[in-house]
Phi, psi and omega in degrees: 000136183283150172267127187240128180274171176299319177299323176298317178297316181294320178298316180293319179295316179302313181296320180293320177295320177299317183285318192233000184077179182293333178296331180273356181277087181243149180299319181302315180293319178297317178301317179296314182297321184269348178065041181229177181260173178304324182304322179297317178298309184288347171292328183255332186224142180289322182194184181297323178300318178296322176297315179299315179297317179298319178296316179293320177297318179296318178298315180298315181293314184290313188266359180223291187301311182296321180293315179299312181299319182293326181278334178295339181282350183268123185287315185283124183302313183297323178291323178297315180294314178301318179295318178301314179297313180299319178297320179296321180291338182275356190257047184302313180295322180296329178298315178297321177295317181296322177299316180294320179296314181296324176296317181294330183299337179291336183237000185231112182299326179296311180295320179300320180297320177295316181298318179296319180293317178297315179299319180298317178298315181293317179296317179298320178295315178298319178297316181294323175296316180294325178294317177299320183287323189255331185072008183242109186293323178294316179293321180296325178298314179294314180298322178301315178292322179297313180300314180294319180299320177296315180301309182290315182297322181295336179287337186268347183290133175228127358291155184297151173295148174287165175302321180295317178298316179297321178298317178298317180298312181292327175296320179293319175300317180300320177297320179299316183293322185281347180264000000 
């Protein structure tokens, strides 16, 4: 029997949510995929809800908090924006996870609370970048929401935008902010 870490469980859960949504996130399927017993699961998680919370916390940290922190360390605004865009473009698997999380948020109050918190952090970060660029707090408020709406909305488009199309969109937003 394999020894499975908490990170192994989270990776498997993330992949299952990407493939089948939250409805497909079952303990039985996870046990089969990881080749372990119930004891391994309960060693790391109290129940499925605890697994779901850990998955959402990981998503929040990976796709929001860590990215914001890493870009806040960059002094030059244009370099910070370019880095933020590049980091977003590198997160293809996370995009599929985010789409599944946002879909679940419509019917699950726990997931909705995480999405709301993540959205608030992202909008505030976008707003603060726009404020530095424009010096106008009212305009920065609107631009912050616009930037976030484009980020979230672009994840929902099918077929997905190409990397080149996304780069063009973000370059155009950057021009709006700089004028």
